[in-house]
VOBA-993847 format. One record per residue (C-alpha): residue in one letter; x, z, y. Coordinates in nm, 4 decimals, always signed. Example, Ala and Ser with C-alpha at 12.3 -4.5 7.8 and 13.67 -1.06 7.14 Angstrom:
# VOBA-993847
- A,+1.2300,+0.7800,-0.4500
- S,+1.3670,+0.7140,-0.1060
# end
This chain:
# VOBA-993847
- M,-1.4855,+2.3912,-1.1980
- E,-1.8184,+2.4476,-1.0290
- T,-1.9483,+2.1436,-0.8424
- R,-1.9514,+2.2003,-0.4682
- K,-2.0095,+1.8467,-0.3427
- G,-2.1778,+1.8591,-0.0067
- S,-2.0584,+2.2111,+0.0742
- D,-1.8268,+2.3051,+0.3585
- L,-1.5415,+2.3549,+0.1130
- S,-1.2300,+2.1558,+0.1988
- L,-0.9045,+2.1199,+0.0101
- T,-0.5537,+2.0017,+0.0920
- V,-0.3184,+1.9436,-0.1999
- L,+0.0574,+1.9125,-0.1353
- I,+0.2458,+1.7415,-0.4170
- P,+0.6249,+1.7058,-0.4141
- V,+0.7435,+1.3997,-0.6072
- H,+1.0837,+1.2703,-0.7135
- N,+1.1496,+0.9677,-0.9375
- E,+0.7870,+0.9407,-1.0537
- E,+0.7435,+0.5626,-1.0282
- G,+0.6056,+0.5320,-1.3803
- S,+0.3537,+0.8155,-1.3682
- I,+0.2456,+0.8821,-1.0110
- R,-0.0266,+0.6148,-0.9877
- G,-0.2115,+0.7433,-1.2959
- T,-0.1756,+1.1029,-1.1817
- L,-0.3182,+1.0168,-0.8400
- E,-0.6066,+0.8182,-0.9876
- E,-0.7076,+1.1146,-1.2025
- L,-0.6635,+1.3751,-0.9284
- Y,-0.8421,+1.1599,-0.6688
- S,-1.1350,+1.1039,-0.9038
- K,-1.1691,+1.4788,-0.9705
- C,-1.1579,+1.5606,-0.5990
- L,-1.4023,+1.2821,-0.5111
- N,-1.6527,+1.4106,-0.7671
- Q,-1.6257,+1.7731,-0.6534
- L,-1.5546,+1.7700,-0.2789
- T,-1.6647,+1.5936,+0.0363
- N,-1.3616,+1.6973,+0.2409
- F,-1.0175,+1.6758,+0.0823
- E,-0.6744,+1.5277,+0.1365
- L,-0.3785,+1.4686,-0.0917
- I,-0.0385,+1.4857,+0.0744
- L,+0.2563,+1.3622,-0.1291
- L,+0.6086,+1.4524,-0.0260
- E,+0.8553,+1.2052,-0.1752
- D,+1.2028,+1.3545,-0.1913
- G,+1.4576,+1.0724,-0.1820
- S,+1.3748,+0.9110,-0.5165
- A,+1.6181,+0.6582,-0.6633
- D,+1.3353,+0.4481,-0.8110
- R,+1.0292,+0.2814,-0.6512
- T,+0.8308,+0.6038,-0.6076
- A,+0.8130,+0.5663,-0.2274
- E,+0.6814,+0.2091,-0.2506
- V,+0.4209,+0.3057,-0.5110
- L,+0.3041,+0.5908,-0.2883
- H,+0.2633,+0.3594,+0.0092
- E,+0.0645,+0.1173,-0.2081
- C,-0.1560,+0.4081,-0.3174
- E,-0.2180,+0.5018,+0.0473
- Q,-0.4011,+0.1690,+0.0801
- Q,-0.6087,+0.2408,-0.2314
- F,-0.6967,+0.6059,-0.1618
- P,-0.8222,+0.6819,+0.1909
- N,-0.7640,+1.0590,+0.1618
- L,-0.3987,+1.0191,+0.0590
- K,-0.1017,+1.0559,+0.2898
- A,+0.2564,+1.0000,+0.1798
- A,+0.5687,+1.1250,+0.3531
- T,+0.9054,+0.9953,+0.2384
- Q,+1.2632,+1.0854,+0.3146
- R,+1.5766,+0.8888,+0.2426
- E,+1.7916,+1.1711,+0.1113
- R,+1.6993,+1.4256,-0.1514
- I,+1.6635,+1.7733,-0.0087
- G,+1.5274,+1.9461,-0.3175
- Y,+1.3634,+2.2879,-0.3213
- R,+1.4111,+2.5061,-0.0196
- T,+1.2422,+2.7924,+0.1535
- I,+1.0643,+2.7105,+0.4756
# end
């Protein structure tokens, strides 16, 4: 990827997650680091889909750690659907 830090380029990444308690923090750390090194304007939006584990809590903890991260959670699993 070509470095564009300081350019007007912006990026929004939408990531659906379900039962990812054990892996989501590491994934976010890596993705956030890559975005931070390449972009000045980015946001990561995670859509938690009614996980049965602690995925929602981990995401809310990560929101405190990563300023460009937003997490949306729902109580019941909806799964894939067309908007």
